[in-house]
C-alpha positions in Angstrom: 171.5 -7.9 99.5 168.2 -6.6 98.4 167.2 -3.1 96.6 166.5 -0.1 99.0 162.8 0.2 97.9 162.6 -3.7 98.8 164.2 -3.0 102.1 161.8 -0.3 103.0 158.6 -2.1 102.0 160.0 -4.9 104.7 160.8 -2.0 107.3 157.0 -1.2 106.6 155.7 -4.3 107.3 157.4 -4.6 110.9 158.4 -1.4 111.7 154.9 0.4 111.5 154.5 1.2 115.5 153.7 3.8 117.9 156.2 6.0 118.8 156.1 8.0 121.9 158.7 10.5 123.5 159.4 12.2 127.0 159.6 15.2 128.1 159.9 18.1 131.4 162.2 17.6 133.6 162.8 20.4 136.4 165.8 21.8 137.9 165.8 20.1 141.4 162.9 17.6 140.4 165.0 14.8 141.5 163.0 11.9 139.1 161.7 8.3 140.2 158.1 9.1 141.0 156.0 6.1 139.7 152.1 6.5 138.2 151.7 4.1 141.0 152.2 7.6 143.4 149.7 9.4 142.0 147.5 9.1 144.8 149.6 12.0 146.3 148.9 14.7 144.3 145.0 14.4 143.9 145.1 17.5 146.0 144.3 21.0 144.3 146.6 22.5 142.4 146.2 25.6 144.0 147.5 24.1 147.2 144.7 24.3 150.3 145.9 25.0 153.8 144.2 23.4 156.6 143.0 24.6 159.6 145.3 26.2 162.0 145.3 24.2 165.8 146.0 25.8 168.8 145.8 23.3 171.1 145.0 19.4 171.5 140.9 19.7 172.7 141.6 18.5 175.8 137.5 17.2 176.7 137.8 15.7 172.8 141.3 14.9 171.7 140.0 13.4 168.2 138.4 16.3 167.3 141.9 18.7 166.7 144.3 15.5 166.9 144.1 11.9 165.3 144.5 9.4 167.0 148.9 8.3 167.0 147.9 4.5 166.8 145.9 5.4 164.0 148.4 7.4 162.0 151.1 5.0 163.0 149.7 1.9 161.7 151.1 2.4 158.3 154.7 2.1 157.1 156.3 5.1 155.6 155.3 3.6 151.6 151.6 4.1 152.6 152.0 7.3 154.0 153.8 8.6 151.1 150.6 7.8 149.0 147.7 9.4 151.5 147.1 12.8 149.5 146.5 16.4 151.6 142.8 16.9 151.5 141.6 20.6 151.6 139.3 21.6 154.0 137.4 24.2 152.6 137.2 25.1 148.8 138.3 28.9 150.5 141.3 29.4 151.9 141.3 30.7 155.2 143.5 33.6 156.5 147.5 32.8 157.4 147.5 32.8 161.3 143.9 33.0 162.0 143.1 34.2 165.0 146.9 33.6 166.4 147.9 36.7 167.5 151.1 37.8 167.8 153.7 35.1 169.2 156.7 35.4 171.3 158.5 33.2 168.8 157.4 31.8 165.5 159.8 29.0 164.0 159.7 27.6 160.8 159.8 23.6 160.5 160.9 22.1 157.4 162.7 19.1 156.6 163.2 16.4 153.6 163.7 18.5 150.7 164.9 16.3 148.9 166.9 19.1 146.6 163.4 20.8 145.6 165.2 24.5 145.9 162.3 25.5 142.9 158.4 24.5 143.4 158.4 20.5 142.7 157.8 20.0 138.8 157.9 21.1 135.6 154.2 22.3 135.2 151.8 25.2 136.1 150.6 25.6 139.1 153.2 23.8 141.1 154.1 24.0 145.1 157.0 25.4 147.4 160.3 26.1 146.8 162.4 28.6 148.4 161.6 31.9 146.7 157.7 31.2 147.9 159.3 30.1 151.6 161.2 33.5 152.0 157.9 35.3 151.0 156.3 33.7 154.0 159.5 34.7 156.2 158.6 38.2 154.7 154.9 37.9 155.6 155.3 37.3 159.1 158.3 39.9 159.9 155.6 42.5 158.4 153.5 41.7 161.4 156.6 42.5 163.5 156.9 38.7 163.9 160.3 37.3 165.2 161.4 35.0 163.1 163.8 31.9 163.3 164.1 28.3 161.6 165.0 24.3 162.0 165.4 22.1 159.4 165.2 18.4 159.6 167.9 17.7 156.8 167.4 15.3 154.1 167.7 18.4 151.9 169.3 16.6 148.5 168.5 13.6 147.0 172.2 12.2 145.3 176.0 12.6 146.8 177.6 14.0 143.3 179.0 17.3 142.7 175.6 18.7 141.6 174.2 17.8 145.1 177.2 19.7 146.5 176.1 22.4 145.0 172.3 22.7 145.6 173.5 21.5 149.2 175.8 25.2 149.5 172.8 26.8 148.0 170.3 26.0 149.7 172.5 26.5 153.1 172.9 30.6 152.3 168.9 30.4 151.7 168.5 29.2 155.0 170.9 31.6 156.4 169.2 34.6 154.7 165.7 33.4 156.5 167.5 33.1 160.0 167.2 28.8 160.5 169.1 28.1 163.6 170.4 24.7 163.1 169.9 21.6 160.6 169.7 17.8 161.4 172.1 16.1 159.8 169.9 13.2 157.6 171.4 10.3 155.7 171.1 12.7 152.4 173.9 14.5 154.0 176.4 12.1 155.9 176.6 10.2 152.4 178.5 13.6 151.3 181.3 12.1 154.0 182.7 13.6 156.6 185.6 15.9 154.8 183.1 17.2 152.9 180.6 18.4 155.6 183.5 19.7 157.9 184.3 21.5 154.7 181.1 23.3 154.6 180.7 23.9 158.9 182.4 24.1 162.1 180.2 25.7 164.7 181.7 28.9 166.5 179.5 29.5 169.6 180.9 32.7 169.9 179.9 33.8 166.7 176.5 31.5 166.2 175.1 33.7 163.1 178.0 33.2 160.6 177.0 29.2 160.0 174.0 27.4 160.3 175.3 24.9 162.8 174.9 20.9 162.3 173.1 19.4 164.7 173.3 15.3 165.7 172.8 13.6 169.0 173.9 10.8 167.9 176.2 10.8 164.5 179.9 11.0 165.1 182.7 12.0 162.3 186.4 10.1 162.3 185.0 8.8 166.0 186.2 12.4 167.5 183.7 14.4 169.6 185.9 17.4 169.2 185.9 18.3 165.6 183.0 21.0 165.6 180.4 19.2 163.9 178.0 17.9 164.0 177.3 19.3 167.4 175.5 17.7 170.3 172.5 20.2 170.9 172.2 24.3 170.8 170.7 26.3 173.3 168.8 29.3 171.3 168.6 32.7 173.3 165.9 34.5 171.1 163.4 36.8 171.3 163.5 36.6 175.7 163.5 32.9 175.1 166.0 29.9 175.6 165.3 27.0 173.2 167.1 23.7 173.3 167.5 21.9 170.3 168.8 18.7 169.2 168.2 15.8 166.7 168.6 12.5 166.4 169.0 10.1 162.9 166.8 7.5 163.6 167.6 3.0 163.2 165.0 3.5 160.7 167.2 5.6 158.4 170.6 4.4 159.7 170.5 2.2 156.9 170.6 4.3 154.3 174.3 5.5 155.4 177.1 2.9 154.7 180.2 5.9 155.3 182.8 3.8 157.5 184.4 7.3 159.1 180.7 8.3 160.7 179.3 6.2 163.6 176.1 5.9 164.7 174.5 5.4 168.1 171.5 4.1 169.2 169.4 7.5 170.0 167.3 5.8 172.8 171.1 5.7 174.5 172.6 8.9 174.0 169.3 11.3 174.4 169.2 11.2 178.2 172.8 12.6 178.5 172.4 15.2 176.0 169.1 16.2 178.2 170.7 16.2 181.3 173.0 19.0 179.5 169.9 20.7 178.1 168.4 20.8 181.8 171.1 22.0 183.8 170.6 25.7 181.1 167.2 25.5 182.1 165.4 26.3 178.9 162.0 27.3 178.2 161.4 24.9 175.8 163.0 21.6 174.3 162.6 20.7 170.7 163.8 17.4 169.2 164.5 17.1 165.7 164.0 13.1 164.7 165.0 12.1 161.6 163.0 8.6 161.9 160.4 7.8 160.9 157.0 8.3 162.7 156.8 4.9 164.5 160.5 5.4 165.9 158.9 9.1 166.8 156.7 8.0 168.1 158.7 5.5 170.8 161.0 7.9 171.1 158.1 10.9 172.4 156.8 8.1 175.0 160.2 7.7 176.2 161.6 10.6 176.3 158.3 13.3 177.4 160.6 16.1 178.0 160.7 17.4 175.0 157.6 19.6 173.6 158.0 19.3 170.2 159.3 16.9 168.2 159.7 17.4 164.2 159.3 13.9 162.8 160.8 12.8 159.1 159.0 9.9 157.5 155.3 11.2 157.1 153.5 11.4 153.6 155.0 14.1 151.2 151.6 16.2 151.8 150.6 15.9 155.6 147.5 17.2 157.0 147.6 19.8 159.6 146.7 17.1 162.3 149.0 16.9 165.6 149.8 14.0 166.3 149.9 13.8 170.9 152.2 11.6 172.8 151.7 12.8 176.3 152.1 16.3 176.2 154.4 16.3 173.4 153.3 17.5 169.9 154.8 15.1 167.3 154.7 17.7 163.9 155.3 16.5 160.0 155.9 18.9 157.7 155.8 16.6 154.1 158.6 16.6 151.9 160.0 18.1 148.7 159.4 21.8 150.2 156.3 22.2 149.2 154.7 22.8 152.7 156.3 24.8 155.6 155.0 24.2 159.3 155.3 27.5 161.4 155.4 26.6 165.3 153.7 29.6 167.0 155.4 30.1 171.4 153.3 32.1 173.3 155.0 31.1 176.4 152.6 33.8 178.4 149.2 31.5 177.3 149.1 29.0 180.0 146.7 27.0 178.4 147.7 27.3 174.5 151.8 27.6 175.3 151.8 26.5 171.0 150.0 26.9 168.2 151.0 25.3 164.7 150.0 25.3 161.1 151.0 23.9 158.0 151.4 26.5 155.4 150.9 25.5 151.6 153.4 27.5 149.1 151.3 28.1 146.4 151.6 31.0 143.7 147.9 32.4 144.5 149.4 34.1 148.0 153.3 33.8 147.8 155.6 35.4 145.1 159.4 34.9 144.2 161.4 36.7 146.5 164.7 38.6 145.7 167.4 37.4 147.3 166.6 33.6 146.8 165.8 33.8 142.9 169.6 35.4 143.1 170.6 32.2 144.4 168.8 30.3 142.2 171.1 32.1 139.4 174.2 31.9 141.2 173.6 28.0 141.4 172.9 27.8 137.1 176.2 29.5 136.9 178.2 27.7 138.7 177.1 24.8 136.6 177.9 26.7 133.9 181.0 27.4 135.0 182.2 23.5 136.1 181.0 22.3 133.1 179.2 19.7 134.8 176.7 18.9 132.1 179.9 17.6 130.2 182.8 17.2 133.2 180.6 14.2 134.4 181.6 10.7 133.3 179.4 9.4 130.5 178.2 6.1 130.7 177.7 3.7 127.7 173.9 2.4 126.9 173.5 -0.8 128.0 172.7 -2.2 124.7 176.0 -0.9 123.4 174.4 1.5 120.4 175.0 5.0 120.0 172.4 7.9 119.1 172.5 9.1 116.0 169.5 11.8 116.6 165.8 12.3 114.8 167.2 13.7 111.3 168.5 10.7 110.7 165.6 8.3 112.0 163.7 11.0 109.6 165.4 9.5 106.0 162.6 6.4 106.4 160.0 7.7 108.9 159.7 11.2 107.1 155.8 11.5 108.4 157.0 10.4 111.8 159.5 13.2 111.9 156.9 16.1 111.0 155.1 14.8 113.5 157.6 15.4 116.1 159.1 19.0 114.9 155.5 20.1 115.7 154.9 18.5 119.3 156.3 20.2 122.4 159.5 17.1 122.9 161.3 18.9 119.5 161.3 22.2 121.4 162.4 20.3 124.7 165.8 22.1 124.9 164.7 25.8 124.0 162.2 25.1 127.0 164.6 25.4 129.1 165.6 29.1 128.3 162.3 29.9 129.4 159.7 30.0 132.7 157.1 27.3 133.2 153.5 28.5 132.4 152.4 31.7 134.3 155.4 31.5 136.4 157.6 35.2 136.7 160.4 35.6 134.3 164.2 35.8 135.9 165.6 35.1 132.9 167.7 32.7 134.0 168.4 29.6 131.9 168.8 25.9 132.5 170.6 24.8 129.6 173.3 23.9 131.8 172.0 21.8 134.4 172.1 18.4 134.4 168.6 17.5 136.1 166.8 19.5 133.3 168.9 18.3 130.4 167.9 14.6 131.4 164.4 15.2 129.9 164.7 17.8 127.4 167.6 16.4 125.3 168.7 13.3 123.4 170.8 11.1 124.6 170.8 11.5 128.8 169.1 8.4 131.0 166.2 10.4 132.7 166.2 8.6 136.0 169.9 8.6 137.1 170.5 11.9 135.1 173.7 11.2 133.4 174.7 11.4 129.6 175.2 8.9 127.5 178.4 8.8 125.7 176.9 9.8 122.4 174.2 11.9 123.9 173.6 15.8 124.1 176.7 18.1 124.7 176.5 22.0 125.1 178.1 23.7 122.3 180.5 25.7 124.9 181.5 22.4 126.0 182.0 20.2 123.1 185.6 19.4 121.8 186.0 18.6 118.3 183.5 18.4 115.2 181.4 15.7 116.6 180.9 16.6 119.5 179.5 20.4 118.4 177.5 18.3 115.9 175.6 16.5 118.7 175.0 20.1 119.6 172.5 20.5 116.9 171.8 16.9 116.2 170.7 16.3 119.8 168.3 18.9 121.2 164.9 18.3 122.5 163.3 15.3 123.4 163.6 12.5 120.4 162.8 9.4 118.5 165.5 7.5 120.5 164.1 8.6 124.6 161.4 5.9 123.5 163.2 3.4 121.2 166.8 3.8 122.1 169.8 4.7 120.2 169.2 3.6 116.7 172.6 2.8 115.6 172.2 -1.0 115.4 168.9 -0.1 114.2 170.1 1.2 111.1 172.9 -1.6 111.0 170.4 -3.7 110.6 168.3 -2.7 108.1 172.0 -2.0 105.8 172.4 -5.1 106.3 169.1 -6.3 105.4 168.0 -7.8 108.6 164.6 -6.3 109.0 163.2 -8.4 111.5 166.0 -7.8 113.7 166.1 -4.4 113.1 162.5 -4.0 114.1 163.2 -5.7 117.1 165.9 -3.6 118.1 163.6 -0.2 118.6 160.3 -1.8 119.1 158.0 0.0 121.5 154.4 -0.9 122.2 151.7 1.3 123.3 151.6 -0.8 127.2 155.4 -0.7 127.2 155.1 3.7 127.0 152.1 3.5 129.1 153.4 1.1 131.9 157.1 2.3 132.2 158.8 4.4 129.2 156.4 7.5 129.6 157.0 8.1 133.7 160.4 8.4 133.4 160.5 12.2 132.5 156.2 12.4 132.8 156.5 11.4 136.1 154.2 13.0 139.1 156.7 16.1 140.1 156.8 17.0 136.4 154.0 15.9 134.9 151.4 15.8 137.7 148.0 16.2 135.2 149.6 13.2 132.5 147.2 11.0 131.1 148.7 8.9 128.9 146.0 8.5 126.5 144.9 12.2 125.9 148.8 13.1 125.9 149.2 10.0 123.3 146.8 11.6 120.8 149.1 15.2 120.7 151.8 12.8 119.4 150.2 9.9 118.0 152.4 8.7 114.5 153.0 5.8 112.4 156.3 4.5 111.7 157.8 4.1 108.2 155.7 6.3 105.6 
């Protein structure tokens, strides 16, 4: 066996490689964006708001509404890469020249778990607390406000997703939402859970937010009380008929045997007939389908004056797509924008007005009621010990995480560089708000979605703990688990290089070349894949590899 000095010399020659670290991840920020998606984030971080549209220009439709065929020529994937470009450098007042509508309806959907502003860095858009502030501003104008949600509130179907869904329902109820469509994300929870969250009571409609679907049935039974086929909403002297469908373009994402999904075009005629018998002033369809399918439905069922569609870009424009007299609206994804539909029934020429409102930090503040929902959610995560109780997974290499201090035994200079980086303080950062954000004294240290990029030994994309990964000290059982709380804080060496136990064993066995190969990471690998697991568009929209690398650049062995 070689001497320790000889081993170290060999390792120095073979293992003097770049080391990169992962970083931030946010509540509700479901990871998965890739560097290729960056075009969807090229807009101003302040979030410009587009001009309000009162109605289509009948003399020149192209002035206000792009061709439906032109907008729908691209499929969902390409649409996601479009960016919403601000129309000017100066924001116009909200609802400029609108006047007072008889009713204002918030239109939202495909939130995908983003209860808070989308991302970990500053100047991010969205969040329920800002949405509630928009509602406050509208009510201060004397407006009657309600809301409709397209569904797609979460991303996964785990226990944490259920807790987030329940928190979201409570928030929507506080904002006087009238209905929610069921998307694939909600349906993946399964019928039993959905029934536990809602059975609609017609005699007391304000008690719960009804789940809507014209073509989804649970347990092949139509009399379970959810989802209801449509809702007739009597509000502000108006009668609004609302229904929803899950389109064929999304139905394949649901594979729950107790859930039946019928073809929308076959069930809508009967639903429309029932709605028309109640003589609604306006009929609205929540279409959880892509824009191409929604357009086909609008053409086939012109009885709907308004259709809210899914499947559009993350950051849509303020443009209205028209199919005949039907308005097709899209409000984007991740809760960054809210559509506001104004109803002016006495204006025969322009009975509807629409504006897409970008929820930026310049115009909107956090409303306390939503902050408390977030606090309750984080406390539930702690109380249920979710970061500990969800079954951990084995690393595919079979190796175990050892912590940065063990790496520092041979890589002391690299360790000293790491100690001074934000990566080393990533766990502590979960106790404080983002830079420039108000401090509501809410910690995220028990939130798996945050921990996965802020500690060592977690899978950031799947939000799962590896068996030898970080454990909160409150949950740790036994000496070894308690040690992991101290050893695994922050984003460490193994976040890029993988667990180090086998590397150390190979070094001890004098298999230096194999040991180096075990943890080798090139700059190309880091740039193209590894960094983006946490530094994705949501959490690090300004991430630029070369400049970030300079902040953590170091050699391998001393």
